[in-house]
C-alpha positions in Angstrom: -2.3 -5.7 19.3 1.1 -5.5 17.4 2.7 -8.2 15.4 3.4 -9.7 12.0 1.2 -11.4 9.9 1.9 -14.2 7.2 3.6 -11.6 4.6 5.7 -10.0 7.5 3.9 -6.9 7.5 3.6 -5.0 10.7 0.0 -4.7 11.9 -1.2 -2.3 14.5 -4.8 -2.7 15.2 -7.0 -0.2 17.2 -9.3 2.0 15.5 -7.0 1.9 12.3 -4.8 -0.8 10.8 -1.4 0.3 9.8 0.6 -1.9 7.3 4.3 -1.6 7.1 4.8 -2.5 3.2 8.3 -3.4 1.9 8.5 -2.7 -1.8 11.0 -1.0 -4.1 8.9 -0.5 -7.3 5.7 0.5 -8.1 4.7 -3.0 -9.2 5.7 -4.2 -5.7 3.7 -1.4 -4.0 0.7 -2.5 -6.1 1.0 -6.1 -5.4 1.3 -5.5 -1.7 -1.9 -3.6 -1.6 -3.6 -5.9 -3.6 -2.5 -8.4 -1.3 -4.0 -6.6 1.8 -7.3 -6.5 0.0 -7.6 -3.3 -1.5 -9.8 -2.8 -4.5 -8.3 -1.5 -7.8 -10.2 1.9 -7.1 -8.5 2.2 -3.7 -5.1 1.1 -5.0 -5.4 4.1 -7.5 -6.2 6.4 -4.7 -3.3 5.5 -2.6 -0.8 5.9 -5.5 -2.7 9.5 -6.4 -2.2 10.4 -2.6 1.2 9.4 -2.6 2.1 11.0 -5.8 0.6 14.3 -4.5 2.4 14.0 -1.3 5.9 13.6 -3.5 6.2 9.9 -2.1 6.0 8.3 -5.2 8.3 8.6 -8.1 6.5 7.2 -11.1 3.8 8.1 -13.6 0.2 6.9 -13.2 -1.4 5.3 -16.0 -5.0 3.8 -15.7 -6.4 1.9 -18.6 
């Protein structure tokens, strides 16, 4: 199934779910990841992977 959820995110449901998240800041990205139900540890993992891939232009500081 392909369609939009209440937040306007594109969802493709098969064996995996793909979310298209619109965000221009790290704060926007984090808020969107939180909105789709990721835990804080999962959010940090996503940010670290994005940083390693060169897709995140920010410093990651976990407090």
